[in-house]
C-alpha positions in Angstrom: -3.9 17.7 29.3 -4.1 16.9 25.5 -2.3 20.1 24.5 0.4 19.6 27.2 1.1 16.0 26.1 1.3 17.0 22.5 3.7 19.8 23.2 5.9 17.2 25.1 5.6 14.7 22.2 6.6 17.3 19.6 9.5 18.5 21.7 10.7 14.9 22.3 10.5 14.3 18.6 12.7 17.2 17.4 14.9 17.8 20.4 17.4 14.9 19.8 18.4 16.4 16.5 19.1 19.8 18.0 21.1 18.2 20.8 23.2 15.2 20.0 22.3 14.9 16.3 22.1 11.1 16.9 25.5 10.6 15.2 24.3 11.4 11.7 25.5 14.0 9.3 23.4 17.1 9.8 22.5 20.1 7.5 21.2 22.8 9.8 18.8 24.2 7.3 17.1 20.8 6.9 16.5 20.4 10.6 15.4 24.0 11.1 12.9 23.5 8.3 11.8 20.1 9.6 11.2 21.6 13.1 9.3 24.5 11.7 7.1 22.2 9.6 6.3 19.7 12.3 5.7 22.3 15.0 3.4 24.3 12.6 1.3 21.2 12.1 1.1 20.7 15.8 -0.1 24.2 16.3 -2.9 23.7 13.7 -4.2 20.6 15.4 -3.8 22.1 18.9 -5.8 25.1 18.0 -8.8 22.7 17.3 -8.1 20.9 20.5 -8.3 24.1 22.5 -11.2 25.9 20.7 -13.2 23.0 19.1 -14.3 25.6 16.6 -11.9 25.4 13.7 -13.8 24.3 10.7 -12.5 21.5 8.6 -11.9 23.7 5.5 -9.7 26.0 7.6 -7.7 23.1 9.0 -7.2 21.7 5.5 -6.1 25.2 4.3 -3.7 25.4 7.2 -2.1 22.0 6.6 -1.9 22.9 2.9 0.2 25.9 4.0 2.3 23.6 6.1 2.8 21.4 3.0 3.9 24.5 1.0 6.3 25.4 3.8 7.8 21.9 3.6 8.3 22.3 -0.2 10.0 25.7 0.2 12.1 24.9 3.2 13.0 21.3 2.6 12.9 21.3 -1.3 10.7 18.1 -1.2 8.7 16.6 -4.0 7.5 13.3 -5.3 10.0 12.9 -8.2 8.4 9.7 -9.8 5.4 7.5 -9.6 7.2 4.2 -10.3 5.3 3.6 -13.6 7.6 3.3 -16.6 4.9 4.6 -19.0 4.2 7.7 -16.9 7.5 8.7 -15.2 9.2 10.3 -18.3 6.3 12.6 -18.7 6.1 13.2 -14.9 9.7 14.3 -14.7 9.2 17.0 -17.3 6.7 18.7 -15.0 8.5 19.0 -11.6 5.7 21.1 -10.3 3.4 18.1 -10.3 5.7 16.4 -7.8 5.6 19.4 -5.5 1.8 19.5 -5.7 1.6 15.9 -4.8 3.9 16.4 -1.9 1.7 19.3 -0.6 -1.4 17.1 -1.0 0.2 14.3 1.0 1.3 16.6 3.8 -2.1 18.2 3.8 -4.1 15.1 3.8 -2.3 12.6 6.0 -2.7 14.5 9.3 -6.5 14.4 8.7 -6.3 10.7 7.8 -4.6 9.9 11.1 -7.1 12.1 12.9 -9.9 10.0 11.5 -8.5 6.7 12.8 -7.6 8.2 16.2 -10.8 7.0 17.8 -9.9 4.3 20.3 -7.1 3.8 22.8 -3.9 2.7 21.2 -5.2 2.6 17.6 -3.5 5.6 15.9 -0.4 5.3 18.1 0.1 1.6 17.2 -0.4 2.3 13.5 2.3 5.0 13.8 4.7 2.7 15.5 4.2 -0.1 12.9 4.7 2.4 10.0 7.7 4.0 11.8 9.4 0.6 12.2 8.8 -0.2 8.5 10.2 3.2 7.4 13.3 2.8 9.8 14.0 -0.7 8.3 13.9 0.5 4.7 15.9 3.6 5.5 18.7 1.4 6.9 18.5 -0.9 3.9 19.3 2.0 1.6 21.9 3.5 4.1 19.9 6.6 5.1 20.8 6.8 8.8 19.4 10.3 9.0 15.8 9.2 8.1 16.2 6.1 10.2 17.1 8.2 13.3 14.1 10.4 12.6 11.9 7.3 12.5 13.4 6.1 15.8 12.6 9.4 17.5 9.0 9.2 16.3 8.7 5.6 17.5 10.2 6.3 20.9 8.0 9.3 21.6 4.9 7.4 20.4 5.7 4.4 22.6 5.9 6.8 25.6 2.4 8.0 24.6 1.1 4.5 24.3 2.3 3.6 27.8 -0.3 6.1 29.2 -2.9 5.8 26.4 -3.3 2.0 26.2 -5.2 0.3 27.6 -6.5 2.8 30.3 -6.7 6.0 28.2 -5.0 8.2 30.8 -4.0 10.7 28.1 -5.1 11.3 24.5 -3.4 12.5 21.4 -6.1 14.8 20.1 -5.9 16.6 16.8 -2.4 18.0 17.7 -1.0 14.5 18.1 -2.7 13.1 15.0 -1.3 16.1 13.0 2.2 15.5 14.4 2.1 11.8 13.4 0.6 12.5 9.9 2.9 15.3 8.9 6.0 13.5 10.3 5.3 10.3 8.4 4.4 12.1 5.2 7.7 14.0 5.3 9.7 10.8 6.0 8.0 8.9 3.2 8.5 11.7 0.7 12.1 12.2 1.6 12.8 8.4 1.4 11.4 8.1 -2.1 13.0 11.4 -3.2 16.5 10.5 -2.0 16.6 6.8 -3.1 15.6 5.7 -6.5 15.5 2.0 -5.4 12.5 2.8 -3.0 9.3 2.5 -4.9 6.7 5.3 -4.3 4.2 2.5 -3.9 6.0 1.4 -0.8 4.8 4.5 0.9 1.3 4.1 -0.7 0.9 0.5 0.6 2.4 1.5 4.0 -0.2 4.2 4.5 -3.1 2.5 2.7 -5.2 2.0 5.8 -5.5 5.6 7.0 -5.5 6.9 3.3 -8.2 4.5 2.2 -10.3 5.0 5.3 -10.3 8.7 4.4 -11.1 8.2 0.7 -13.8 5.6 1.5 -15.4 7.9 4.1 -15.6 10.8 1.5 -17.2 8.4 -1.0 -19.6 7.0 1.6 -20.8 10.4 2.8 -21.0 11.9 -0.6 -23.1 9.0 -1.9 -25.6 9.7 1.0 -25.8 13.4 0.2 -23.7 14.3 3.2 -20.8 16.8 3.3 -17.5 14.9 3.6 -16.6 17.3 6.4 -19.5 16.2 8.7 -18.6 13.6 11.3 -20.5 10.3 11.5 -20.1 7.0 13.4 -19.7 4.7 10.5 -15.9 4.4 10.2 -14.6 0.9 10.2 -13.1 1.1 13.7 -16.5 2.4 15.0 -18.3 -0.5 13.4 -15.8 -2.9 14.9 -16.4 -1.4 18.3 -20.2 -1.7 18.0 -20.6 -5.0 16.2 -17.6 -7.2 16.7 -16.6 -6.3 20.2 -19.2 -7.6 22.5 -20.4 -5.9 25.7 -18.6 -7.1 28.8 -20.3 -7.6 32.1 -19.0 -5.3 34.8 -20.7 -3.6 37.8 -19.1 -0.3 36.8 -20.5 0.9 33.4 -17.5 3.1 32.8 -15.1 0.2 33.2 -17.3 -1.9 30.9 -17.0 0.8 28.2 -13.3 1.1 28.7 -13.0 -2.7 28.2 -14.9 -2.5 24.9 -12.7 0.4 23.8 -9.5 -1.6 24.6 -10.7 -4.6 22.6 -11.3 -2.6 19.5 -7.7 -1.6 18.6 -6.2 -5.1 18.2 -8.6 -5.8 15.3 -7.4 -2.7 13.4 -3.7 -3.4 14.4 -4.0 -6.8 12.7 -5.6 -5.1 9.7 -2.7 -2.6 9.5 -0.2 -5.5 9.4 -1.9 -6.7 6.2 -0.3 -3.7 4.5 2.8 -3.0 6.5 4.2 -6.6 6.2 4.1 -6.8 2.4 5.3 -3.2 2.1 8.5 -4.1 4.1 9.0 -7.4 2.1 8.6 -5.8 -1.4 9.7 -2.2 -0.8 11.4 -1.9 -4.2 9.0 -4.0 -6.3 6.3 -1.7 -7.8 4.1 -4.2 -9.5 3.8 -6.4 -6.4 3.2 -3.3 -4.2 0.4 -2.1 -6.5 -1.1 -5.6 -6.4 -1.2 -5.6 -2.5 -2.7 -2.1 -2.6 -5.6 -3.4 -4.7 -5.9 -6.5 -2.5 -6.1 -4.3 0.7 -8.8 -2.1 -0.8 -10.8 -5.2 -1.8 -10.4 -6.7 1.6 -11.3 -3.5 3.4 -14.5 -3.0 1.4 -15.5 -6.7 1.8 -14.9 -6.5 5.6 -16.9 -3.3 5.8 -19.9 -4.6 3.9 -19.7 -7.9 6.0 -19.9 -5.9 9.3 -22.6 -3.6 8.0 -24.7 -6.6 6.9 -24.0 -8.5 10.1 -22.5 -11.4 8.2 -19.7 -11.9 10.6 -18.1 -15.3 11.3 -18.4 -16.4 14.9 -14.7 -16.9 15.4 -14.2 -13.1 14.8 -16.6 -12.2 17.6 -15.4 -11.6 21.1 -18.1 -13.2 23.3 -19.6 -12.1 26.5 -17.9 -13.2 29.7 
């Protein structure tokens, strides 16, 4: 079921550009390259969904190859960092921008896979980020990227109709990789095409899945664990166990489903803490950097508060 849904999601995402072109100027080589990159990422994730035996290091290598494919086929790179003291040096080494683009495309699918733990969570984050990207794309007059965002939003909303709240279908690794690679491509192309868009707009927009991944690597490494090993200490998992109270129901399965459904809104609100200021200040690098620092501080504080059980009563969903 997971692989079948992901195939439909990927097809729905790229098909409009091959058909009606959504009324935007189209360069065939760009859309052929885009389709190949996105579908390659879906195949990598779906291979893990089917076999459950693809090691993390091989998936990282495979998504790294997808990133390299994007650089070759779409000629993408991160041309600047938005820092006046660093950009003149950065532009003299264009290879650095290409490497950063590859790392972004390689890492973001895994970041979305990490937060894809509860019904509606990763899909809702994708919709919020997609709306923000569509808005800024229209602000700078890039109808092509805006149309791409709308395709991603529409297909994800179709997924959420069945995924939240009842969990009738799931995205799996293939869906998470589709979301991660697509959003990484749109972010990089938006910054590359339009000098008025700060690179830190993309950073703040994606700070939740990115910081969740970075913090998880630090947390596991500090405990002597391999970062590739799974554990149950991600923020959304702690919210599920310690903020969302058990509900009374004669059917245990329905009780667990209710707890699952109550988890995602906490993290959706958390995501808005980064998406809202990113949309408001998409061209203001100093402000965007400040909000990135604020989000990280808030995340760490919330994580420690939940771990130590120092949770305000108003945040807790009580039994009923």
